[in-house]
C-alpha positions as CSV (number, residue, x, y, z in Angstrom):
1,M,199.6,143.2,14.0
2,K,197.0,143.2,11.3
3,T,194.6,140.7,11.2
4,S,193.3,139.5,7.9
5,K,189.5,139.5,7.6
6,S,189.5,137.4,4.6
7,G,190.7,134.3,6.7
8,L,187.6,134.1,8.5
9,K,184.6,132.0,7.2
10,P,181.0,132.9,7.8
11,L,179.1,130.5,10.0
12,P,176.3,128.6,8.6
13,T,172.8,129.4,9.5
14,L,170.6,126.8,11.6
15,T,168.7,126.3,8.3
16,Q,171.9,125.3,6.5
17,V,173.0,122.8,9.5
18,V,169.8,121.0,10.4
19,I,168.8,118.5,8.0
20,P,165.1,118.3,7.4
21,A,163.2,114.9,8.0
22,P,161.9,113.2,5.4
23,V,158.1,114.0,5.0
24,Q,156.0,111.0,6.1
25,P,152.2,111.1,5.3
26,V,149.9,111.6,8.4
27,Q,147.8,108.8,9.0
28,P,144.2,109.7,9.6
29,V,142.6,109.0,13.1
30,Q,140.1,106.4,13.1
31,D,136.7,107.0,14.3
32,N,136.6,103.6,16.2
33,N,138.1,103.6,19.7
34,T,140.8,100.9,19.9
35,Y,141.3,101.6,23.7
36,P,139.0,99.8,26.2
37,S,136.3,101.5,27.9
38,V,136.6,103.0,31.5
39,D,133.7,100.4,32.5
40,S,135.4,97.5,31.0
41,V,138.7,98.4,32.6
42,L,136.9,98.8,35.9
43,Q,134.9,95.6,35.6
44,Q,138.4,93.9,35.2
45,I,140.2,95.5,38.3
46,M,137.3,95.9,40.7
47,P,137.6,92.4,42.3
48,S,141.3,92.9,43.1
49,V,140.8,96.3,44.1
50,E,137.8,95.1,46.6
51,E,139.9,92.4,47.8
52,R,142.7,94.8,48.6
53,I,140.3,97.2,50.3
54,R,138.7,94.3,52.4
55,T,142.2,93.3,53.4
56,L,143.1,96.5,54.5
57,V,140.1,97.5,56.5
58,E,140.5,94.2,58.3
59,Q,144.1,95.1,59.3
60,V,142.9,98.5,60.6
61,L,140.1,97.1,62.5
62,L,142.4,94.6,64.1
63,E,144.7,97.3,65.1
64,H,142.1,99.4,66.4
65,R,140.3,96.3,68.2
66,S,143.6,95.6,70.0
67,D,144.2,99.1,71.2
68,L,140.6,99.5,72.1
69,T,140.8,96.1,74.1
70,S,143.9,97.3,76.0
71,R,142.5,100.9,76.8
72,L,139.0,99.2,78.0
73,R,141.1,96.5,80.0
74,S,143.2,99.3,81.7
75,D,139.8,101.3,82.4
76,I,138.0,98.4,83.8
77,E,141.2,97.6,86.1
78,M,141.2,101.3,87.3
79,I,137.2,101.3,88.1
80,L,137.5,97.9,89.9
81,G,140.5,99.3,92.1
82,E,138.3,102.4,93.0
83,I,135.4,100.2,93.7
84,R,137.6,98.0,96.0
85,V,139.0,101.3,97.7
86,S,135.5,102.4,98.4
87,Q,134.6,99.3,99.6
88,D,137.2,98.9,102.0
89,A,136.7,102.5,103.3
90,Q,133.0,101.7,103.6
91,S,133.8,98.5,105.4
92,A,136.2,100.1,107.7
93,A,133.6,102.9,108.4
94,G,130.8,100.2,109.2
95,N,133.4,98.1,111.3
96,A,134.2,101.4,113.5
97,A,130.4,102.2,113.8
98,V,129.7,98.6,114.9
99,S,132.6,99.0,117.3
100,V,131.3,102.2,118.7
101,T,127.7,100.6,118.9
102,N,129.1,97.8,120.9
103,Q,130.8,99.9,123.2
104,L,127.8,102.0,123.7
105,F,125.4,99.0,124.3
106,D,127.7,96.5,125.8
107,P,126.1,95.0,129.0
108,S,129.5,94.3,130.5
109,K,130.6,97.9,130.7
110,R,127.7,99.0,132.7
């Protein structure tokens, strides 16, 4: 089978396919800045930023205060328990000493 090369058409190049955009004049950059300055933007948003920061700090402090309060309560209960145990031991030792002393110096036992 013979293929006829005359039947193939050449492919167009990219420049032949792409339609160029119409040329528009470039507008010059203006010297005056139409955008707001950083200072003016900060001046406008700072009240809301400060309020948001204040709210977040208060929330964090309340959470930490609650946690600290529960830890402190637990520590105080533990210390008071240790004091009670110590006092009970001292009281028992004191009662035993009084009992021995009473037995040694009890006139009825002479």
